[in-house]
Structure formats: structure tokens, C-alpha cells
FIVEX-141063 format. One line per 8 residues: number of its first residue (from 1); for each residue x, y, z of N, C-alpha, C. Coordinates in steps of 0.2 Angstrom, whole numbers, plus 5000, padded with zeros to 4 digits. Atoms other than C-alpha are relative to their C-alpha. Example, Ala and Ser with C-alpha at 12.3 -4.5 7.8 and 13.67 -1.06 7.14 Angstrom:
% residues 2
1 = 5004/4994/5000/5062/4978/5039/5004/5006/5000 | 4996/4994/4999/5068/4995/5036/4996/5005/5003
END
This chain:
% residues 258
1 = 4999/5003/5006/5355/5547/5500/4996/5002/4993 | 5004/4997/5004/5344/5555/5485/5000/4995/4994 | 5004/5004/5002/5338/5542/5475/4997/5005/4991 | 5004/4998/5004/5335/5547/5455/4991/4995/4998 | 5009/5000/5002/5315/5545/5448/5004/4991/4994 | 4999/5003/5004/5313/5529/5438/4997/4998/4994 | 5001/4998/5003/5310/5528/5421/4996/4993/4998 | 5004/5005/5002/5294/5516/5418/4995/5001/4993
9 = 5000/5001/5005/5293/5519/5402/5004/4996/4993 | 4996/5000/5003/5306/5514/5396/5001/4991/4999 | 4995/5006/5000/5316/5494/5392/5002/4997/5005 | 4997/5001/4996/5326/5493/5404/4997/4999/5006 | 5002/5002/4994/5322/5481/5419/5002/5007/5006 | 5000/4995/4993/5318/5494/5435/5008/4996/5006 | 4992/5003/4997/5332/5482/5444/5007/5004/5000 | 4994/4997/5005/5346/5489/5432/4999/5006/5002
17 = 4997/4992/5003/5343/5507/5431/5001/5001/5010 | 4998/4998/4993/5342/5507/5454/5007/4995/5001 | 4996/4999/5001/5356/5497/5451/5007/5002/4997 | 4994/4995/5001/5366/5508/5440/5001/5007/5002 | 5001/4994/4998/5362/5524/5450/5003/4998/5008 | 4993/5001/4993/5370/5516/5465/5005/5000/4998 | 4991/5003/5001/5385/5511/5456/5004/5006/4998 | 4995/4992/5000/5388/5528/5451/5001/5004/5004
25 = 4999/4997/4993/5386/5535/5468/5007/4998/5001 | 4996/5005/4996/5399/5522/5473/5007/5000/4996 | 4993/4999/5005/5411/5526/5457/5001/5010/5003 | 4998/4993/4999/5409/5546/5460/5002/5003/5007 | 4998/5000/4992/5412/5542/5480/4996/5002/5003 | 5007/4999/4995/5396/5548/5486/4999/4995/5004 | 5001/5005/4996/5396/5532/5493/5007/4997/5002 | 4991/5001/4997/5413/5525/5502/5001/4993/5004
33 = 4998/5007/4999/5420/5509/5504/4998/4998/5008 | 5000/5002/4995/5413/5502/5521/4990/5005/5003 | 5006/4997/5003/5397/5515/5517/4992/4996/5001 | 5006/5006/5001/5378/5506/5522/4997/5005/4994 | 5004/4997/5004/5367/5509/5507/4996/4998/5002 | 5004/4999/4999/5350/5510/5507/4996/4995/5002 | 5003/5004/4999/5339/5500/5514/4996/4996/4993 | 5004/5002/5004/5329/5487/5504/4992/5005/4997
41 = 5007/4997/4998/5313/5495/5513/5002/5009/4995 | 5000/4992/4999/5318/5513/5511/5001/4999/4991 | 4998/5000/5007/5323/5509/5491/4995/5000/4996 | 5009/5002/5002/5305/5502/5488/4998/5006/5001 | 5005/4996/5000/5296/5516/5495/5003/5008/4998 | 4996/4991/5002/5309/5533/5490/4996/4997/4991 | 5003/5001/5006/5305/5523/5471/4994/4998/4998 | 5007/5004/5004/5289/5515/5471/5000/4996/4996
49 = 4998/5006/5003/5295/5497/5467/5000/4993/5005 | 5001/5005/4994/5293/5482/5475/5008/4999/5004 | 4993/5001/4997/5304/5475/5489/5004/4993/4996 | 4997/5004/5004/5310/5461/5477/5003/5004/4995 | 4995/4997/5004/5316/5472/5465/5003/5006/5004 | 4995/4998/4997/5327/5481/5476/5005/4998/5002 | 4998/5005/4999/5332/5467/5482/5007/5000/4995 | 4996/5004/5004/5337/5459/5467/5005/5006/4995
57 = 4997/4994/5000/5346/5477/5463/5006/5000/5002 | 4996/5001/4995/5357/5474/5478/5007/4996/4999 | 4999/5005/5002/5360/5459/5475/5005/4999/4994 | 4995/4997/5006/5367/5463/5457/5008/5002/5000 | 4993/4996/4994/5380/5473/5467/5004/4996/5002 | 4999/5007/4997/5384/5459/5477/5003/4996/4996 | 4997/5003/5002/5388/5450/5464/5007/5001/4995 | 4992/4996/5002/5402/5461/5456/5003/5001/5003
65 = 4994/4998/4997/5410/5462/5472/4999/5007/5003 | 5000/4992/4996/5405/5480/5475/5000/5001/5006 | 5005/4998/4993/5393/5478/5490/5000/4995/5003 | 5000/5008/4997/5395/5465/5503/4994/5002/5006 | 5004/5000/4993/5379/5461/5515/5002/4996/5005 | 4999/5003/4993/5380/5456/5532/4992/5000/5004 | 5004/5000/5000/5366/5447/5538/4995/5005/5009 | 5005/4997/4998/5354/5456/5549/5002/5007/4999
73 = 4998/4993/5001/5362/5473/5546/5002/5003/4995 | 4999/4996/5006/5362/5478/5529/5004/4998/4995 | 4996/5005/5005/5372/5479/5513/5007/5006/4999 | 4996/4995/4998/5388/5489/5514/5006/5000/4993 | 4995/5000/5006/5401/5496/5499/5006/4998/5002 | 4992/5003/4999/5417/5487/5497/5005/5002/4996 | 4998/4995/5006/5422/5499/5482/5001/4996/4995 | 4999/5005/5006/5425/5495/5464/5007/4999/5000
81 = 4993/5006/5000/5438/5481/5460/5005/5003/4994 | 4994/4996/5002/5455/5488/5454/5000/4991/4995 | 4998/5002/5006/5459/5481/5434/5006/4997/4999 | 4992/5005/5003/5473/5469/5431/5002/4999/4998 | 5000/4998/5005/5478/5473/5415/5007/4994/4997 | 4993/5004/5000/5490/5460/5405/5004/5004/4995 | 4999/4999/5006/5492/5471/5392/5006/5005/4999 | 4993/4996/4998/5508/5482/5401/5003/4996/5003
89 = 4993/5002/4993/5522/5477/5413/5000/5008/5003 | 4998/4997/4997/5517/5487/5425/5001/4999/5010 | 5000/5003/4993/5522/5488/5445/4994/5002/5003 | 5007/4996/4997/5508/5491/5459/5001/5007/5000 | 5000/4994/4997/5515/5507/5465/4995/5002/4990 | 5004/4998/5006/5510/5512/5445/4996/4997/4999 | 5010/4999/5001/5494/5504/5444/4997/5002/5005 | 5005/4994/4996/5488/5513/5458/5000/5006/5001
97 = 5000/4992/5000/5493/5529/5454/4996/5001/4994 | 5006/4998/5008/5484/5526/5435/4993/5001/5003 | 5005/5002/4999/5469/5520/5446/4999/5007/5005 | 4998/4996/4999/5471/5536/5457/4998/4998/5009 | 5003/5003/4993/5473/5526/5473/5008/5001/5004 | 4992/4997/4997/5491/5530/5486/5000/4992/5002 | 4996/5006/4998/5501/5514/5486/5005/5001/5004 | 4995/5000/4997/5511/5509/5501/5001/4993/5003
105 = 4999/5010/5001/5520/5492/5505/5001/5000/5009 | 4997/5002/4993/5524/5484/5522/5005/4995/5000 | 4993/5004/5002/5540/5475/5523/4997/4992/5003 | 5001/5008/4995/5536/5456/5528/5007/4995/4998 | 4992/5003/5001/5556/5451/5523/5003/5003/4993 | 4993/4997/5004/5572/5458/5514/5006/4998/5002 | 4997/5005/5000/5583/5445/5510/5007/5000/4997 | 4998/5003/5008/5597/5439/5500/5000/4992/5002
113 = 5004/5007/4999/5594/5419/5499/5003/4996/4994 | 4999/5002/5008/5600/5404/5488/4994/4999/4996 | 5007/4998/5008/5589/5403/5473/5000/4991/4999 | 5004/5006/5002/5577/5387/5475/4999/4997/4993 | 4999/5001/5006/5575/5376/5460/4993/5005/4995 | 5007/4996/5002/5557/5385/5456/5006/5007/4997 | 4996/4994/5002/5566/5403/5456/5004/4997/4995 | 4995/5005/5006/5583/5395/5447/4997/4999/4994
121 = 5000/5005/5005/5575/5387/5434/4994/5010/4997 | 5000/4994/5003/5564/5406/5432/5005/5003/4996 | 4994/4995/5000/5578/5415/5433/5005/5001/4995 | 4996/5005/5005/5588/5404/5421/5007/5003/5003 | 4994/5001/4995/5601/5404/5435/5001/4992/5004 | 5000/5003/4996/5610/5391/5446/4997/4998/5004 | 5003/5000/4995/5602/5385/5458/5004/5000/5005 | 4996/4998/4994/5609/5389/5475/5002/5008/4997
129 = 4998/4994/5002/5615/5406/5466/4996/5005/5003 | 5003/4995/4995/5611/5420/5477/4994/5004/4996 | 5007/4997/5000/5595/5430/5475/4998/5003/5007 | 5004/4995/4996/5587/5446/5484/4992/4997/4999 | 5006/5002/4999/5571/5440/5491/4996/5007/5003 | 5005/4997/4996/5556/5454/5493/4995/4997/5002 | 5007/5000/4998/5541/5454/5504/4996/5002/4999 | 5004/4993/5000/5528/5466/5504/4994/4998/5000
137 = 5007/5000/5002/5512/5468/5510/4999/5007/4999 | 5000/4997/5003/5505/5476/5497/4993/5005/5001 | 5004/4996/4998/5492/5492/5501/4996/5007/4998 | 5001/4996/5006/5482/5504/5490/4994/5005/5006 | 5002/4995/4995/5472/5518/5504/4997/4996/5005 | 4999/5003/4995/5474/5508/5519/4998/4993/4999 | 5004/5006/4999/5465/5492/5512/5007/4996/4996 | 4996/5007/5003/5477/5476/5510/4998/4999/4994
145 = 5004/5003/5005/5477/5471/5492/5005/4993/4999 | 4995/5008/5003/5490/5457/5490/5007/5000/5003 | 4997/5002/4998/5503/5447/5496/5007/4999/4993 | 4994/5001/5004/5522/5450/5484/5004/4997/5003 | 4994/5002/4997/5537/5440/5485/5004/5001/4992 | 4998/4996/5006/5549/5448/5472/5008/4997/5001 | 4991/5003/5002/5568/5437/5466/5002/5003/4995 | 4994/4998/5005/5583/5445/5459/5006/4994/5001
153 = 4995/5003/4999/5598/5440/5455/5006/5003/5004 | 4996/4996/4996/5611/5446/5467/5005/5005/4997 | 4994/4997/5003/5623/5449/5455/4999/5007/4995 | 5004/4995/5006/5611/5461/5442/5000/5004/5006 | 5002/4996/4995/5609/5470/5458/5004/5004/5006 | 4994/5000/4996/5623/5474/5469/5000/5004/5004 | 5000/4996/4994/5621/5480/5487/4992/5003/5000 | 5009/4995/4999/5601/5485/5484/4997/4998/5006
161 = 5004/5002/4993/5596/5477/5500/5006/5005/5006 | 4997/4993/4997/5609/5490/5507/4998/5008/5000 | 5000/4993/5004/5604/5506/5496/4990/5002/5000 | 5007/5000/5003/5585/5502/5491/4995/4999/5007 | 5005/5001/4996/5570/5507/5501/4994/4997/4999 | 5006/5006/5003/5558/5493/5501/4993/5004/5001 | 5008/4998/5002/5544/5504/5504/4997/5006/4993 | 5000/4995/5004/5548/5514/5489/4997/4995/4994
169 = 5001/5001/5008/5544/5509/5468/5008/4996/5000 | 4995/5004/5000/5556/5493/5466/5004/5001/4994 | 5000/5001/5006/5555/5495/5448/5005/5006/5001 | 4996/4995/4998/5560/5513/5449/5008/5002/5003 | 4993/5002/4996/5577/5510/5461/5003/4996/4996 | 4998/5002/5005/5581/5497/5447/5003/5003/4994 | 4998/4995/5005/5581/5509/5433/5005/5006/5002 | 4997/4991/5000/5586/5526/5440/5009/4995/5003
177 = 4996/5001/4998/5601/5514/5449/5006/4995/4996 | 4997/5004/5003/5606/5500/5439/5000/4998/4991 | 5004/5001/5007/5596/5501/5422/4999/4998/4998 | 5005/5007/5003/5586/5489/5422/4993/5001/5001 | 5007/4996/5001/5570/5493/5414/4996/4994/4999 | 5004/5003/5003/5557/5482/5412/4997/5000/4994 | 5006/5000/5007/5549/5477/5395/4996/4994/4997 | 5006/5004/5001/5541/5461/5394/5000/4994/5005
185 = 4999/5003/4993/5535/5449/5407/4995/4995/4996 | 5005/5004/5003/5526/5432/5403/4998/4998/5009 | 5006/5001/4994/5510/5430/5420/4996/4993/4999 | 5004/5003/5000/5503/5417/5424/4995/5000/5007 | 5002/4997/4991/5488/5418/5436/4995/4994/5001 | 5003/5007/4998/5477/5403/5445/4994/5004/5006 | 5006/4996/4993/5461/5406/5458/5002/4994/5004 | 5000/5002/4993/5463/5400/5475/4997/5003/5005
193 = 5000/5001/4992/5461/5398/5493/5003/5004/5003 | 4997/4997/4995/5466/5411/5507/5000/4994/5005 | 5001/5005/4994/5475/5400/5517/5002/5006/5006 | 5000/4996/4994/5478/5406/5536/5007/5008/5000 | 4996/4996/5000/5494/5417/5535/4997/5008/4995 | 5005/4995/5003/5486/5426/5519/4994/5003/5002 | 5007/4999/4994/5468/5426/5527/5002/5008/5004 | 4998/4995/4996/5477/5437/5541/5003/5004/4997
201 = 4996/4997/5001/5489/5445/5532/4993/5008/4996 | 5003/4996/5004/5475/5455/5519/4993/5000/5006 | 5004/5001/4996/5461/5453/5533/4993/4998/4998 | 5006/5005/5003/5449/5441/5523/5000/4994/5005 | 4998/5008/4998/5445/5426/5529/5002/4994/4998 | 4995/5006/5005/5451/5409/5525/4996/4998/4999 | 5006/5004/5006/5444/5401/5511/4999/5006/4996 | 5001/4996/5005/5442/5418/5504/5002/4999/4992
209 = 4998/5001/5009/5444/5417/5482/5004/5005/5002 | 4992/4998/5002/5462/5423/5478/5001/5000/4995 | 4995/5000/5009/5471/5427/5462/5006/4997/5003 | 4992/4998/4996/5489/5420/5465/5002/5001/4991 | 4998/4997/5006/5501/5426/5450/5007/4999/5002 | 4992/4998/5001/5518/5421/5445/5001/5003/4993 | 4998/4993/5005/5527/5434/5433/5007/4998/4999 | 4994/5000/5004/5543/5431/5425/5001/5007/4996
217 = 5000/4994/5002/5549/5449/5421/5005/5001/4997 | 4996/4999/5003/5563/5452/5407/5002/5007/4996 | 4996/4995/5002/5575/5466/5398/4998/5000/4994 | 4999/5003/5008/5574/5470/5380/5001/4995/4998 | 4996/5002/5002/5587/5462/5378/4998/4990/5001 | 5003/5007/5003/5577/5444/5381/5003/4999/5008 | 4994/5003/4993/5589/5442/5401/4992/5001/5004 | 5005/4998/4997/5575/5438/5413/5002/5002/5008
225 = 4998/4998/4996/5577/5447/5428/4999/5003/5007 | 5003/5002/4993/5565/5445/5441/4993/4995/5003 | 5006/5005/5001/5552/5431/5444/4995/5002/5010 | 5005/4994/4995/5538/5440/5456/4994/4992/5003 | 5008/5001/4998/5524/5428/5468/4996/5002/5001 | 5004/4994/4997/5511/5436/5473/4991/4995/4999 | 5009/5005/4997/5491/5432/5481/4998/5007/5000 | 5007/4993/4999/5479/5447/5478/4993/4996/4999
233 = 5004/5001/4999/5464/5447/5485/4992/5000/4993 | 5007/5000/5006/5447/5440/5473/4995/5008/5002 | 5004/4994/4999/5438/5454/5481/4998/5006/4997 | 4997/4995/5002/5446/5466/5476/5003/5002/4993 | 4998/5000/5006/5452/5464/5459/4995/4996/4994 | 5005/5003/5005/5445/5459/5442/5007/4999/4995 | 4996/4997/5007/5456/5455/5425/4996/4998/4994 | 4997/4997/5006/5460/5463/5410/5002/4997/4994
241 = 4996/4999/5006/5462/5458/5392/4997/5000/4998 | 5003/5000/5008/5461/5460/5374/5001/4994/4998 | 4998/5007/5002/5459/5446/5365/4997/5005/4989 | 5000/4999/5004/5461/5451/5345/5000/4995/4996 | 5001/5005/5007/5452/5440/5329/5004/5003/4997 | 4999/5000/5007/5463/5435/5316/4998/5002/4992 | 5005/4998/5003/5458/5442/5300/4997/4992/4998 | 5003/5006/5001/5449/5429/5291/5006/4994/4995
249 = 4994/5002/5007/5462/5425/5276/5005/4994/5002 | 4992/5006/4996/5476/5420/5290/4996/4994/5003 | 5001/5007/4994/5467/5408/5301/4998/4996/4994 | 5003/5002/5004/5462/5401/5282/5007/4996/4998 | 4996/5004/5001/5477/5399/5278/5007/4995/5004 | 4994/5005/4997/5487/5393/5293/4996/4996/5000 | 5004/5007/5001/5472/5379/5292/5005/4995/4997 | 4996/5006/5006/5479/5374/5277/5005/4998/5000
257 = 4992/4999/5000/5497/5377/5279/5001/4992/5007 | 4997/5005/4995/5496/5365/5295/4996/4993/5000
END
């Protein structure tokens, strides 16, 4: 892999220039997940920089989660992190399609069960009412990304368990066959550490960082139709959101009225 020259007359630090060159090659697919990065010695020799500068460049990519290091073996590409966007109600299949990745699912469970208290409260139904639970391992380009458990009131989608192929998009099936279109969702995110089963399914070490999501989705009329509990790999996702600052006069007015 060729590295461009270093601009020695500018104000951008050398390590950052190297980091950006490596990042661009990963983004363009010239370096793919699992590929080894040039060693610190190779980088320093090719670009005429110190080993410390080369080390800082690689370390900064590790801190971004794009690269990981193996002691005594070097540094390897882990892939760019996917963005979890809170501004849109998207299924996993839709998120992967937007990022140019191939989504598929491994079925961990598909059954009708009585609603427990947490599920019943989220869906606004009686405890023990029948719900369909669909548990899937979500995979993108052969990499396990997350574990999702979806709960839906059985009375809203009768026959779903008998007619739906759980390897396909649930949201599309709900829209096509039941006229259910998700419009609004409340989602809560917490950080945590992977437990034994999660680590095994996601192919990560036990105790690795993970994101835990709980989401309640509603149709336009405000009825809750889905409750989801999921665990996603912390090394493969980052959370993005857009915050908007109110105009000063609105803030001042609200303070006075409060």
C-alpha cells in the first residue's frame, strides 16, 4: 500500500496526516476489515518520520475503533463504525441498505408467549396477553452486529408466526400484510458489558463494551405496536444525533414564564 508524502511546511501534525491517509484507504476499501496495516517501522521509513509519530497515527485509529492491535502481531482493520441515527425510524435492514451493507439474520427464536410486565407496559396491553417474540442475530456483510428481540401484540398481526419469513424485513411484512407502518419511536440507549451468551453470539470477548437499546414504536395514530430490546457491539457502532439550539428570545421567554 502506497502512502503519500507528508506536508512538512503546514501546521497539520504529521501523525494526523498519516492517520487521515490510512483512514481514507480504509474508507475506500483499499484496506478491508482484517487486513494488516503497515508496521510502525514501514510507516516511519516510507514517510521519513519518527517511530513515535507512526505509533501515534495508528493509536489514534485504534481509539476511533477503526483499527485494533494484537500484541506481537501488529495492527489490523476492524472496519468503519456504523452510525445509529436517532432522527429516523429505520429497521436494521434499512439501516444496512443505506450504508451499502448486506443485511441478513440468524433466527434465535420465533414464538408466541404471554407478555411480561415490562413488555405489557411498553405496548399498553394487559399482562399475560399474547405477544409474538422474534429474536434474531443481526448480521452485516457476515459480521454479527447485534441481538434483537422484537415483541408485537398477537392480535394486531394474527398469523404472523405462520406466514412471515423471519430472515426478511419485519417492517416490510407489517406494512404489506397488516397496514402497520412505524411512524414514531421512543428509544433509550445505555452502555454495558457483554455477558457470556452475547459475547458468544457477537464473536467478542465477554465484558466487551456494548450498547443496549430499548425501543417502543408507534403508528401515526399513537398506538404502540412494537417493543424491542437489543444489544449491539460497541466496537461497530457510534451514536449520532442532531441537537438544535432554540433562538435566544424563545429561551428568554420560557425562563421568564417558568
